N, C-alpha and C positions, 0 to 999 in steps of 0.2 A: 680800287675801293678808296674812298675818301678817308683821310686821317683826321681824327678829331681829338682835341685836348680840352681839359677842364681844370679850373683852379678857383680858389676862393680865398677869403680871409677867414678869421675866426667867426665872424658874424654870419658868413655864408656857408660855413662848414657843414652844418646839418643838411641843408638843402643840396649842397654838392654831393654828399654821400648818397642821398636819396636819388638824385639824378643818375649817379653812376650805377646804382643797383638797377634802377628802372631801365636804363639803356642796355646794360649787360643782359638783363632778362629778355630784351628784344633782339639780342644778337649784335648789338652795335658795340664796336670796340673803340675805346678811347683811352688816352693817356692821361693819368692823374698828375698834375703839376703841383699838388699840395694845397694846403698844409695837411699834416697827418693827424691833427687833433684840434681841439678848440682852444688851445693856448693862444694868447693874444699875439697877433702878427701884424705886419704892415702891409695893407692891401696893395700898395704900389709894386712891391717885390713880385707878387703873383700875377698882376696885370702885365707887368713888363715881361715876365717869362713867356706868357702866352703870345703877346704881340711880337716879340722877337722870334719865337718859334714859327709863327706864320710868315714873317718877313724872310726868314732863312729857309722857308719851304720844308721845314721838318714836319709840320702839320698843315692841313688845308684850312681848317676853321677851328674856332675855340668858343668855349663857354666860360664866362667868369661871373662870380657871385660875391657880393659883399653885403653889408647891411641893407642899404637902399638901392645899390647899383650905381649911384651917382659917382662915388669915388673911382670905381673901376672904369666908368665911362670916361672920366677925365683922363685917366692914365692911358688906356689903350688907344684912345684917339689922338694921342700925341705922336703916334708912330705912322710913318708913311705907309700907305697901302692898307691900313687898317680901317675898316668901316664897322665900328662897334656900335651896337644899337641896344639901348635900354628898352626892354620889352615887358611892360606890366600887363599886357593883354594879348589875345590871339590876333586881333586885327593888326596891331603893330608888328608882331612876329611875321605875319604874312606879307605885309606891305614892305617891310625893310629888306626882305629877300627879293620880292618881285621887282621893286623899284630901285633899291640901293645896293643889291648884291652884298648884303651884310655878311661879314666873315667872322664877326665876334658877337655872340649873343650875351647880353648882360642882364642879370636879374638881381633883385633885392631879396635876400633871404629873410629879412625881417618884415617884408611888406607883401609878399605873395605866398599863398599856401602851396603845399606840395602837389596837389592835384592839378591846380592851374599851371604851376611851373612845368609839370610833365606835358601838359597839352601845348604849352608854349614851345617847349623843346621839340615836340613832334612836328608842329607847324613849321617852325624855323628850319628843321632839317629836311622836311619834305617839299618845301616850296622852292621852285626854281626861279632863277633870275630871268626876267622877261626880255632883257636886252632892248633893242630898238631905240626908241626915243630916250630911254633911261640910260643907255650906254653913252650917249652924247653928253649927258650930265656927269657921268663918272669920268669921262675923258677930260672934262674941264677941271675936275678935282686932280686928276693926274698931272695936268698942266701946271697947277699950283705947286704940286710936289716937285716937279722938275725945276720950276723957277726957284723954289727955296733951296734945292740942291745946288743950283748954280751959284747962289748967294752964300753957300757954305753953312746953312742951317742944318739941323739934325736931318 
């Protein structure tokens, strides 16, 4: 069974809690990486924890939420092997899985409602990666990662 993790900052906390309850009610298990309340926190700390957990294979995929989703997008996509996708709608959630094998779903807690967010999560979790011509493109991204690794970058 796939391991899933979720994290937010203070602006995404309410939506994170809603998604946790929603998925729990559907029998989906996920690990909550925090925060534990709405006290102000720095979103990079939580995005980093999810990205590293995926890199270290502690979890398979993650969901991160901040105010708009933009901050978390910047953070998680700094890490090799992370394909974080800001999904404000169902079409993006479907296509990022089919074409990009997205492993981090990013949402904005201040810009989308709970009902839409739940539908986005469902779509993202249920949509498989198509592979084929899309795998060739992901392989090119992996080549960039290898080149950066050789140069000694993160």
